[in-house]
N, C-alpha and C positions, 0 to 999 in steps of 0.2 A: 365612617368617622373613626374607625379603629376602636370600637367599643368592645370591652370584654366583660361579660357577665360573671359575677362572682361564683355562680353555680359551676361554670366551666373552670374557674380559677381553682376551686377546691375540689373538683370532680375526681381527683385521684384518690381521695379518701374513701375507704370502703364503708364507713358507718354513716351513710347519708339517709336523710329522711326523704319524703316524697317531694319536697320542694328543692332538693339538691343540697340541703344543709344537714350536717350532723345534728342529732337531737338528743337531748338528755333523757336518760331512762326515767320513767315515771316512778315516783315514790308510792309505796303502799299506803292506802288511806288509814288514818287513825280515827277511832271513834272516841273522841274526847268531848265531854260535856263542858261547854264554856260557862264558867260562873259569871253572874252579873255583877258589875262594879259601877260605881259612880265615877265617871272619868271627866277630865277637864283638859283643855288644850294647853300645850306648853310650848314656850319659845326657847330655842337653843341657838347658840352661836357655833358654827364650825369655821375655824379660822379667825383672824388672819394668820395666826401662828399655828399652822396645822399642816403636816406633810401631805395629807390627802387632798388639800385644796390646790396643790401644784403651784404655789406662789402665795403672795400675801393677799389672798382673797377671803372676804368674810361672807359667809352665807348665813343669813338669819332665817331660820327654819321654824315654821309653825307645825307642831306635831300633834297627832291624836294617837297616843301610845307610840308606836314606831312607824306610823304611817305619816308620810309628808303631805300636809295640806297645802302649804305654799312655801315658796323660797324667794327671798329677796337678796340678790347679790350686791354687796357693797364693795366698790372699788376706790382707787385713789390713794392707797397706802404706799404706792411705789411711784407716785407722780413725779416726773423729772422735767416736764415742760420742754421736751425736745423740740417740738414744732416752733415754740416761741424762741428758744435758743437759736434755732436755725436762721431766724431773721436778723441776727447780729453776727453772722459768720459768712465767710466767702463760700462759694459753691463747693470747693474741695474740702474746706474745713468742716463741712456738715457730715461728710462720710463717716467719721468716727461716731457720730450720734446714731447712725442708722443701725450699726451692729449691736448697739445696746438695747434696741427695741426687742428684737428676737434673737437673743444670745444663743438660742438652740439651733438656729439656721442662719448665722450672720451674713454669709456671702450672698444669700438671696436678697437681703435688704441692701447690702452694699450695691449690688448690680441694679436693682430696681430703681434706686434713687438716681444714680448717674445716668441711667437710661432716660429718665424723665427730663433731666437737664439737657441731655444731648438732643432730645426731641425738640425741646424749646429753642435750642441754639442752632438747630439744623446741622448738627455734627453727625457724620457717618463714620463709625469706627471701622477699623480694618477687619478683614475676614478672620485673621488670627485672633483678634480680640473677641469677636463674636463667639467663636468656638470655645475659647478659653472661659468666657463667661457662662456659656451653656454647661460646660464641665463643672464650673464652681457651683452653679445653682442646682444641678442634679445631684452632685455629691452631697450638698447640704440638705437636699430633700431626704436623702437616706439618713443623714446625720440627725435631722429633727425627728423623723419617724422612729428611729432607734431609741431615742430618749423616751418618746411617748410609749413605745412598746415595752421597754424595761420598767418604767414606773407604773404603767397600767397593770402589768403582770403582778407587781407588788401589791397594788390595790385589790387585785382578785385573789391574792394569797399565794402567788407563785414566785419564788425567789430565783430559781435557776435561770429562767429566761432573762431576768434583769442582768445577771452576770454575763450571759452570753452577748446580750445587746451592747452593754457598755464596754466589753472587750473589743467589739467591732468599732464603737465610737472612738475608742482610744486610738485606733489606727488612723481614723479620719482626723483626729486632733493632731497627730504627727504630720499629716499632709498639710494641714492648716499652718502649722508652725514652720514647715519647710518653705511654704509659699509666702507667708506674710510676716513671720517672726513672732506671731501670737497664736494662742490656741483658741480663744473665744472672741476677743475683740480684734477681728481680722483687719478691717479698714483697708481692704485690698484694691478697691477700684479708685480711679480718678476720672474726672470728666475727660473723655476722649481716649481712654485706655485703662491700663492697670498701673498699680504702683511699681511693678516690675514684671518681667517676663517669667515664664516657668523656669525654675532652677534645673540644673542638670540632674537627671535621674528621677525627676518628679513623676513623669508619665509612667516610667517603669514601676515605681512604687504604687501608683494608682492601679496599674494593670494587675499587679500582685494582689492588691486588695480585692479587685473585682473577681479575680480567679477563686478566691477563698471565701468571700463573703456569702455567696449563695448557699454553700453547704451549711454554714452556721444558721442562716435564716431558715433553711429547711428543718434544722433541728428544733428551732423555736417553734416553727409551724407544727411539727410533730408533737411538741409538748403541749400546745395550747388548742389548736384547731378542733381537735376531737375529744379534748379533755372534758369529762362530764362536769366537773366543778366549773370550769371556765364557761362552758355552754349554759349551765344553769344560771350563772351570774350575769350573762350578757344577752341571751336570746329573749326577745320580747321586752327587754328593759330599755326605757328611754326611746321608744319608737315614735317616729314622726312621719307624716305623710308627705308626698311630693309637694302638694299645694301649700301646706303649712311651711315646709322648709324654704320654698321660694319666697313666700310672704314675709318670712323672718329674715330674709337676706342671706341665708347660709350659703357658703361656698366651700370648695375643696372637698375632701373626703366626707365631711358631714352632709353635704348636699348630694354627692354622687351615691352615697349609701342608700338614699331614698329612691334611686333609679333615674335621677336627672343627669343626663350625659352632658355636663358642662365643665369644660376645662379650658382655661384661657389659652393654653399652648395649642389647642386644636381649633377653638372657636375664633380667637383673635391672635393668630400666631405672630411671633416675633423671633428674630434671630434664626429664621429658617426652620423653625420647629415643624412646619408643614412637610419638610423633606425628610424628617426622621421617622423611622418605622417603629412605632410603639402603640400600645393599646391603652385606653382609658377604662379602668375597672369601675363598674357600677353595680350597686346592690339592688335590693327589691324591697326589704322590710323597713329600712331606716332605723334599725335598732343598734345597740351597742355592738352586737356581734357583726353586723354588716359593716360598721365603721372600722372595726378591727380588720376584716378581710380586705376592705378597700386599701388600707394603708400597707398591709402586707404585700398585696399585689403591686401597689405603686412602687415599692422598693425594687421589686424585680424588673419593672418597666424602666426604672431609672438606670439600672445596671445596663439594660439594652441601649438606652440612649447614650450612656457614657462610652460604651464600646464603639458606637457609630461616630461619636464626636472625636474620639481618639484616632479613629481610622481616617477621618477627613481633616484633622488638624493641619493647616497649612503653615508654611514658613513665613518669613517676612516680619515687618515691625509689628509691635503690639499696640503702639500709641500713634495717634494721627500726627502727620508730619506738619504741624502748624505751630510755630514758635509762640503764638498768642494763646495756645491752649495747653500744649505739652511742654513740660520742662526739658531743657537740653540735657544731654548726658554730662556726667561729671567732667569727663575729659574736655568736651567742648567748652563747658562753663569756666574751666581753669586755663584755657588756652586761647579763647576767642572772646574779644570784648563785647561783640554784639550778642553772643550767647549769654554772657554774664548780665547784660542789661535785661534781656528777656527773662532770665531767671529771677532777677531782683524785682521786676515789675509784676510777675506772676505771683511771687510769694507775698509782696507787700500790698498789691492792689487786688489781685485775683483776676479771674476771667470775666470779661464784660459780656452781658447778655442783652439780646433785643427786647423790646417791650412786648409783652404778651403773657399768656398763661397756657398751661397744658396739663393733661392728666395722662398718666401712663400706668398700665396695669400689667402685672405678671402673675403667673401661677405660683404662689408661695407654698410652703409645705403644709400650711394650715388653711389655705384658701386664696381668694383673689386679693392680692396686695396691690393697692393703688397709691401713686404719688401725685399730688397736685401742687404745682408751684406757680407763683405769679411774680413777674419781674417788671421793672421799669426799664426804659431805654438806657443802655449803658450801665445798668446796675451790676455790681459785683456781688450782691447778696440778694436773696429772695425777699420780696415785699411780704409774701405769705407762703407758708409751706404747710400743707395739710396731708395727713396720711389716712388712707382707708385700710385700717388694720383688720385682717380677717378674724382674729380671736375676739376683738371687741364686739364685732357683729354676732359671731357665733355664740358668745356667752349669753346673749339676750334670750336664747331659747331655753335656758336651763330650767326656768320656772315652769314652763309648760311640760317639759320632759319629765320632771321629777314628781309632779303632782300625782298623788295616789300610790306612789311607790314607797318602799321602806327606806329608812335612813341609810342602810348599807347599799341599797340601789343608787341612792343619790351620789355616793362616792364613786360608784362605777360610771354613772352618767357624766359626772364632771370630768372624770379621767378620759372618757371616750370623746369629749369635745376637743381635746388637745389644745388647751389655752396656754398662753404665756403672758404674765402680768406686765412684763416690761413693754410689751406692745400694746396692751390694753390701756394702761395708764399713760404711757409715753410722755 
């Protein structure tokens, strides 16, 4: 299966414990007599306007001193009704809604949505389009993990990794802008292809990023992986067993950190992922530290996939050659009446779909991302559109993970889940 254990992934570090993980140095015990106090429980709110909640999330915490007794997450502050809005828009008009869900990895959502529509309509995209979409999705996997890495480092008290991570994210922003004209709201895909082919020099810029990125990632690794403060704040914190992780529906790095080797790219491959040579990093302890290690290694594996995708990138058209699906070129539109008619009908009416429904899942940066659509015969809009967002499912476990930990640990646990509220509230 191409599984890679985290012990092997960080085995180059000299300060390893018996389990293959670096361990924090034990503190000398203090002989302090604890006075007796009459205590009572206290309710506090963390968020929704709080940087440590990583979005407009409200955590209602019941505390005994600084120990968390229970946590109730309150969501809905960012609710945008994307799924309902999609029922009043043509298939291609929905694309801009998808990158607003996870604006930290927008190209993955762009691709996942149109892939579900293409499955419903029986559309087979070109080989060039497949590889380009793989490149977009793996690039944004790194993009999303870098934001998680930088902001989580701040939560643990380290500022330098944040600067290093965001310096690399800026380079991906530049690639986004060159490809789509936008940095965050990419809207890059279309049913049957892409909004445009790769611009001249884009692959060369991507190769330059891939050549330099691993060095910076190694520097962040050096700063955090064996850092005693980081280890003390993450090892044994927010641990969950394999069985509980599966029962809660966790996916992505949060699930794989428990030792469950499940990755949609391997288990239900799409776009020829089964032909790419890459490993799926898995942990053992299911704590914040293993979730950190999983994402660190996933970025290295994405670099491997990107290099392979660049090497196999074929020529040819990027959009399907069907005038009922793809817009004609501007030259054809301005010089050929039939092309003008096709352009007019596609813009005003949209693509017509057969009756049916389908669910399509990809491996997003935060876990399994599923798109479910329902269409009537000849409809140019979905009757229903529902999203299986990984962050929404992953957030449900926070109450279990935080119980019995300190408030400061709750901040670390929340960060380790890597949530984005645009996708949770959608």
